[in-house]
VEXVEX-522798 format. One record per residue (C-alpha): residue number from 1; residue in three letters; chain; x, y, z. Coordinates in steps of 0.02 Angstrom, whole numbers, plus 50000, padded with zeros to 5 digits. Layout:
REM residues N
seq:type:mol:east:north:up
NUM:ALA:A:X:Y:Z
...
***
This chain:
REM residues 80
seq:type:mol:east:north:up
1:MET:A:51214:50787:52864
2:SER:A:51262:50741:52687
3:PHE:A:51299:50564:52743
4:ILE:A:51123:50545:52812
5:LYS:A:51048:50618:52653
6:ARG:A:51145:50492:52547
7:LEU:A:51080:50351:52656
8:GLU:A:50901:50415:52638
9:LYS:A:50921:50424:52449
10:ASN:A:50987:50247:52451
11:ILE:A:50835:50190:52552
12:ILE:A:50719:50271:52426
13:LYS:A:50810:50185:52283
14:ARG:A:50793:50016:52369
15:GLU:A:50606:50045:52401
16:LYS:A:50581:50080:52216
17:ALA:A:50673:49920:52175
18:ILE:A:50556:49824:52292
19:GLU:A:50407:49899:52202
20:LYS:A:50477:49840:52035
21:GLU:A:50503:49666:52104
22:ASN:A:50323:49663:52166
23:GLU:A:50267:49713:51991
24:LYS:A:50368:49567:51922
25:LEU:A:50277:49452:52043
26:ASP:A:50110:49518:51983
27:SER:A:50156:49490:51801
28:LEU:A:50213:49313:51844
29:LYS:A:50044:49278:51925
30:ASN:A:49957:49343:51770
31:LYS:A:50063:49231:51658
32:LEU:A:50024:49082:51769
33:ASN:A:49839:49118:51762
34:SER:A:49843:49135:51573
35:ASN:A:49936:48968:51561
36:GLU:A:50094:49044:51487
37:LEU:A:50196:48972:51630
38:THR:A:50196:48804:51714
39:ARG:A:50176:48794:51901
40:ALA:A:50357:48733:51923
41:LYS:A:50435:48877:51825
42:TYR:A:50321:48998:51915
43:ASN:A:50380:48935:52085
44:ILE:A:50563:48945:52034
45:LYS:A:50549:49124:51969
46:LYS:A:50440:49174:52116
47:GLY:A:50571:49110:52238
48:LYS:A:50708:49211:52155
49:ILE:A:50603:49369:52157
50:GLU:A:50553:49345:52339
51:ASN:A:50735:49317:52384
52:ASN:A:50779:49483:52300
53:ILE:A:50641:49569:52397
54:ARG:A:50704:49498:52562
55:THR:A:50881:49553:52521
56:LEU:A:50826:49730:52479
57:ASP:A:50718:49739:52635
58:ALA:A:50862:49684:52745
59:ARG:A:50972:49817:52667
60:ILE:A:50839:49949:52701
61:ARG:A:50829:49897:52884
62:THR:A:51019:49908:52897
63:LEU:A:51023:50081:52820
64:LYS:A:50886:50142:52938
65:GLY:A:50986:50077:53085
66:ILE:A:51141:50168:53023
67:ILE:A:51040:50329:53006
68:THR:A:50975:50319:53185
69:LYS:A:51150:50281:53251
70:GLU:A:51223:50426:53154
71:LYS:A:51088:50546:53217
72:LYS:A:51121:50491:53395
73:HIS:A:51307:50518:53367
74:ILE:A:51275:50694:53301
75:GLU:A:51163:50736:53451
76:GLU:A:51297:50677:53573
77:LYS:A:51426:50780:53480
78:ASN:A:51316:50935:53491
79:LYS:A:51289:50912:53679
80:LYS:A:51476:50923:53709
***
């Protein structure tokens, strides 16, 4: 079970990282609205942040899949 717990901790860590990236997006929007950033720089930075979010989200989905596979493996082991 320790393997599953480590995966769950990793998922939580990735979710927190996504929250931080969303906060960065919000601060970028505020800077754009206050005319500290140009539209072009905003779009470039926004693209990088959204790419990071997609990457983290994909990793979370992978980890969740590994957890379900591992739980199924443990159940089959217990049946025998």
